[in-house]
N, C-alpha and C positions, 0 to 999 in steps of 0.2 A: 339649298343643299345642306342636308344634315351632316354634321361631323361629330364623331364620338370623341369624347375627351376622357382622359384617365386622371383621376384625382389621386395624387400621391399624399401619403400621410406627412404631416409636418414633422420637423426634427424634434420638437418638444414631445409630440405624441409618441414618436418612435422611442425616445429615451424613457418615457414613463412606462411604455409597454415592455421594454426590455427589463426595467427594474422589476416589474411584476413577474416576468418569466423566471427571474432568479429566486423567486419565492416558492417555486413549484416543489423543490425537494424539502425545504423546511415545513411547508404546509402539509405535504403528504406524510412527513415524519410525525408531525403532531397528530394527524388523523390516526395513524397506526398506533401511537401511544394511547390515545383515548380508546380505540377499538380493543386493544389487548388488555387495557386496564379493566374494561367492562366484561370481556369475554374469556380471558385467560386466568384461571385460578392461580393466585400467588404471584402474578406478574410484577406487582408493585412492592412485593416484600423486599426487605433489606437484603436478605440472603440471595434472592434471585438477581437483583440488580447488581450486587457486589460480584456475583459469579460472572455476570455478563461483562462487566468492566474489567475484572482482573484476569479471568480465564480466557475470554474470547476477544474483547476489544483491544487490550493492550498489545498483544503479540501481533495481531493482524495490522493494527495501526502502524507499528514500527516498520513492518515489511512494506506496507502501502506508502508510507512516507518516502522510502527509498524508491519505490516504483514511480512515484510522482515525478522525481527528477528525471528518470529515464524517459518517461512519456513526454515530459515537457521538452526534452531535447529531440523530439520527433522519432524516438525509438521505442523499444520495449525490452524488458529483461525477463526472459523466461527461465533464467537460472537462479532466481532469488531463493528458491527452495534448496538449491545446492549450498549456497552461502549459509543458510539457516542450519542445515544438517551438518556440514563440515565444522562449523563453529561449535555446535552441540557435541559432536564427537570429540573434538579436541578438548573441550572443557571437561567432559566426563573422564576421558583418559588421563588428562593432566592431574585432576583431583585424585583419581584412583592410584596414580603413580606416586602420590605424596607431595606434589607441588602445592604451594600455598594458593589461596584464593586469587590474589592479585596476579601472580604469574599465569594461572590458569585462564583468567579473563583476558589478559593481554595476548596469550598464545591463541586463544579461540578467535579473537578479533582479527589477528594477523592471518590466520589460516582461512577464515571466512573471507577476508579481504582479498586473498589470492584469486578467488573466482572473479572478482571485479578487475583485477590486474590482467588476468587471462583474457577476459572480455575486451579490455582496453587495447590489448595487443592485437586481437583479431579485428576489432572494429576500427580503431584509429591507425594501427600499423599496417594491417593487411587490407584494409578497406572492405571488409566483409560486412554485410548488412547486419544491424543489431538483432533482427529476428533470427537469422541463420546462425550467427555467432553464439548467441545465448542458448539457442536450441541445441547446438552441438555441445555446449558446456553442460546443459541439462542431461544429455545422454551420457557424457563422460562422467559427470559427478555421480549419477545414479549407479553406474557400473563400478566406480571406485568404492562407493559405500557398500555395495554387495560383496566386493572382494575383501574389504576390511572388516566386515561383520559376519563372515561365514554364511553368506547368502541372505543376509537381512535379519540376523539375530540381534535383539536389543542388548545393549551394554548398560548395566545398572550401576548407579553410584553406590559405593560402599557406604555403610551406615555412618561411619565416622567422618566421611568426607562430604556429607550433604550440607550445602551452605544455606538452603532455604531462603534464597534471595527474594522470592515472591512474597514472603511474609514480613519482610523488613518495612518499617514505616518511618518516614522522614518528615518531620514537621506535620504529622497527622495525615500525610499522603503516602499510600502504598508505593513502594519503590517502582514497580512496573509502570504505574500511571505517571510518576515523577519523570521517569525516563522518556515516556511518550511526550510529556510536556516540553522537556529539554530538547529532544530531537525535532519536535514540531516547530519550536521557536527558532532553533538554529537553521534548519533546512528551509523553513517558511520564510524567514527574513532574508536568507541568502537568495532565494528564488524570486521573491517579490520586490526586494528593495536594493540589493547590491548589484555591482557591475557583473558579477558572475551570473546572476539570475537573468539579467538583460541579455547576456551573451547566449545563455542556454535557450531562452525563448526565441531569440533571433535564429539560432540554428534549427530549432524545432519547426519554425514557420517558413523560413526562406534560407536554407543552408547555403545556396550558391551566392545569394546576395550578401549573407553574413561573411562568407569567405572573401568576396571581392571588397568588402568593407574593412578588411583587416582583422576580423575576429579569428583567433587561433582555433579553428573548428576542431581539429583532431585532438588538441590538448584539452580543450574544454570537454569534449565528448568522453575522453579517457577519464577525466576527473568525475564526470557524472556517474559512470558505471562503477568506479571504485567506491564512490560515496554511497551508492545504492547497496553494494555488497557489504560495506561496513555497518550500515544500519541493520541489514538482515542478520549480520553476525551477532549483534546485540540481542535480537529476537531469539536466536539459537541458544544463547547462554541462558536467557530467562526460561525458555521452553524446557531445557534439560534440567534446570534447577526446580521447575515446577513439578515435573513428573519423576524427578530423581533418576533419570535414565536418558540414554540416547536411543531413540527408535529410528532405524533407517527409513529414509524417504518420508518422514513425517512432515517435512517442510512443504511437500507437494500440496498439502491442505490449504496453504496460504496463497498459492499462485493465482488461481482463477479469481478468488475473492479480492485479492489486492488489485488486480487489473480492473475488476468491476467497480470497486470503491473509487478508484482514481477517475474513471470515466463518469460515474455518477456525480462526483464532486465538481466536474467541469461545468455542470449546470449552474453553479453559484457564480461563475465568472461570466461577465457580459460578452466576452470574446470566445467563450467556450474553451478556455485554457485550463490545463491541469493546475491545481493549487492546493496547498497543504490544508487550509481550513476546510475546503470542500471535500478533500479526501477523508479527513477525520469524520466529517458528518456522514460521508458515504459508508465508512466502516461501521459507524454506529447504526446507520439505517439497516445494513445487512445483518448485523448481530441481533438487533431488536426484532427484526422480522423473523429470523430463524428461531429465536427464543420464544417469541409469542406463538408462532405456529406449532412449536413443539408442545407448549403448555396447553394449547387448545386440543391437541391430540391428533394433529394431522400426520399422515404417513410421511416418512422421510422424503420419498420421491416426489410426493405432492408438494412438500415444502420447497423443493428445488424448483418445481414448476412455478409456484406462486412467487418465489423470490425473483426468478428470471422474468416473469411477466411484469412485476413492479419495476424492475430495472429498465425494461424496454419502454414502459409507460413514461417514466421520468425522462429518459433520453429522447424518446420520440416527441414528447410534448415540447421539450426545450428546443430540439432541432427544428421542428415545424414552426415554432414561434419565431425563431431567428429568421427563417425564410420569409415569413409573413411580415415581420416588423423590421425588415432590413432598412438600411439607410436610404432615404430618398435621394435620387440622382437628379 
């Protein structure tokens, strides 16, 4: 009597296969770089690459770093744009009122951080789901901006009050990129190495188990959303300094891309977890794709289609690979 047998992959082969899966995003990123270098005029020029890093990468990276914390904790923050915008508004108004640069920065971070505190009260205090709590904050913050800006009118920085933070260079590094490096190091180490990070990951993966294990779930969750808002406040300050104005609802441009960058970055982790290095590569991947397609001459809407298709390709390949190369039982 014939009996069918199932041959399971060895532990060593599974480990090697998973290591290869983590190379999907880097390999695709290098392929795109080569493709755009050949087909997109001026793609490798210093001016173009500097513009991508300073004007596009830095701000989105800061917002996405904050979003990485929220997603690691098993939630999401749909109000990151509100923190960006309220910080920008406070920064511009403070400078126009004659406050110094330092008081304006501190005020902007505190006001932007209030969105995180509000989220913390709703999520940790009232036990509302992060999706619904931050969605409500998004609607409230949008309405507040419209009320404070006469229906959405920009507020420009006075000529004598413009700090030009984006043009500051420290040790040969532009200030926005230096801030990205500092936040990435701080948030990345806290998430990957510290006790706080272990607690955040435990809450994100098995909240009930974490609670019964003595992890202060509500307190850690509150810290996560406050930390996310504080990072976004920094992005708001840099944004208003770059364009010399507060433009209502401009932070909305970062929301979807920040979420996409975080989930793209999960492909670098063998467990599919959100991580700061992966998020940064995800941000760079999105910016390079958008910039290259623009230089090629693609219509804006087709750019969005192509970017979405690439995101789905990366995530699908990684997900299917994990299903195929799962641990043998």
